[in-house]
C-alpha positions in Angstrom: 171.9 95.1 138.4 169.1 97.6 138.8 166.7 98.2 141.6 163.2 96.8 140.9 161.6 99.8 142.6 163.3 102.8 141.1 165.6 101.2 138.4 168.7 102.8 139.9 171.9 100.8 139.5 172.9 98.9 142.7 176.4 99.3 144.0 178.6 96.4 145.1 176.8 94.4 147.8 177.7 94.4 151.5 178.9 90.9 152.4 178.2 89.2 155.8 179.5 85.6 155.7 178.1 84.3 152.4 175.1 86.6 152.3 175.1 89.6 150.0 173.0 92.6 151.0 172.0 94.8 148.0 170.8 98.2 149.1 169.6 100.8 146.6 171.3 104.2 147.4 168.5 106.0 145.6 165.3 104.6 147.2 166.6 102.4 150.1 165.0 99.2 148.7 167.0 96.2 149.8 167.2 92.4 149.4 169.7 89.7 150.3 171.2 86.8 148.4 172.2 83.8 150.5 175.2 81.7 149.5 176.4 84.5 147.2 179.7 83.9 145.4 180.6 86.4 142.7 181.8 84.5 139.7 182.6 85.6 136.2 180.4 84.2 133.4 183.3 82.0 132.3 183.8 80.7 135.9 180.1 79.9 136.2 180.0 78.0 132.9 183.1 76.0 133.9 181.4 75.1 137.2 178.3 74.0 135.4 180.3 71.9 132.9 182.2 70.3 135.8 179.1 69.5 137.9 177.2 67.9 134.9 180.3 66.2 133.3 179.5 62.6 132.4 175.7 63.0 132.7 174.0 60.9 129.9 170.4 60.6 129.0 170.1 56.9 129.1 166.5 55.7 128.6 164.9 58.8 129.8 162.9 61.4 127.8 165.0 63.3 125.2 164.6 66.8 123.8 162.9 65.9 120.5 160.8 63.2 122.1 159.6 65.7 124.7 158.7 68.1 121.9 156.7 65.4 120.2 154.9 64.8 123.5 154.1 68.5 123.7 152.9 68.5 120.1 150.5 65.5 120.9 152.3 63.3 118.3 151.5 59.6 118.2 153.7 57.2 120.2 155.2 56.1 116.9 156.4 59.6 116.1 157.6 60.1 119.7 159.7 57.0 119.3 161.1 58.2 115.9 162.0 61.5 117.6 163.6 59.6 120.5 165.9 57.9 118.0 167.1 61.3 116.8 167.8 62.6 120.3 171.3 63.2 121.6 171.8 60.8 124.5 175.5 60.9 125.5 176.8 64.5 125.4 174.5 67.3 126.4 177.2 69.8 125.2 176.5 68.8 121.6 172.9 70.1 121.8 172.6 73.0 119.4 171.3 76.3 120.9 168.8 76.8 118.0 167.4 73.3 118.7 167.2 74.0 122.4 165.4 77.3 121.7 162.9 75.7 119.3 162.2 72.9 121.8 162.0 75.2 124.9 158.7 73.8 125.9 160.3 70.3 126.2 161.4 71.5 129.7 157.8 70.8 130.8 157.9 67.2 129.6 161.2 65.8 130.7 161.4 63.2 133.5 164.0 63.6 136.2 167.0 62.2 134.3 165.9 63.9 131.1 165.9 67.3 133.0 169.3 66.5 134.5 170.7 65.8 131.0 169.3 68.9 129.3 169.4 71.5 132.1 173.1 72.4 131.8 172.7 73.0 128.1 169.7 75.3 128.7 171.5 77.1 131.5 174.7 77.6 129.5 172.8 78.6 126.5 170.9 81.2 128.5 174.1 82.6 130.0 175.5 83.0 126.5 172.2 84.7 125.4 171.5 82.0 122.9 168.5 80.3 124.6 165.6 81.7 126.7 166.3 81.1 130.4 164.9 78.0 132.1 164.1 80.0 135.3 160.3 79.3 135.3 161.1 75.6 135.5 163.5 76.2 138.4 161.4 78.5 140.5 157.8 77.3 140.1 158.2 74.1 141.9 155.0 72.3 142.7 155.2 68.6 143.3 155.5 67.4 139.7 158.0 70.1 138.7 160.1 69.5 141.8 160.2 65.7 141.1 162.0 66.6 137.8 164.9 67.9 139.9 165.2 64.9 142.3 168.1 63.2 140.6 170.4 66.3 140.8 173.5 65.8 142.9 174.5 68.3 145.6 177.1 69.8 143.3 174.5 70.2 140.5 172.1 71.8 142.9 174.8 74.2 144.0 175.6 75.3 140.4 171.9 75.7 139.7 171.7 78.0 142.8 174.8 79.9 141.5 173.1 80.3 138.1 170.0 81.7 139.7 172.1 84.1 141.8 173.9 85.1 138.6 170.6 85.7 136.9 169.6 87.9 139.9 172.7 89.9 140.2 174.6 89.9 136.9 172.1 89.2 134.0 169.5 91.5 132.6 166.8 89.1 133.9 164.0 90.6 135.8 163.5 88.3 138.8 161.7 88.9 142.1 164.7 88.7 144.4 162.5 88.1 147.5 160.8 85.1 145.8 164.1 83.6 144.7 
């Protein structure tokens, strides 16, 4: 991970309890990451798969349906797209479909978000899908309501993913905002 001020590579963080303190040895800039647990990419993916295991879409807004909503399609076309949506196993969602329907993240209801979020997160970890960070960090009332059905375990792995993005991925995040 690189310093946002001088682009120097951070060394291993100093740990106090579960807080990681990253200090740039070049310019002195620092930030902390609470609840930091170093995980390999594989460990993080397994934790996400476990936390979201058994989550189904049910009657909530699906990927293709949400895309039809975004495209201002008629209700008839939205229903047709809904019929094509994966509803049982989010792990079957193809990365190219997730990427081409990335704006769907803005149109899911709470359970639709819960069903699709792990596929987007894992896809972004693998570099196959643009990250869903905007939808996890810009939480005004409506956006926050889309995360209300997440369990504590699911919230924890989302936090671990954001920490991974901050510390392990080449994703430019404002650490202080996160």
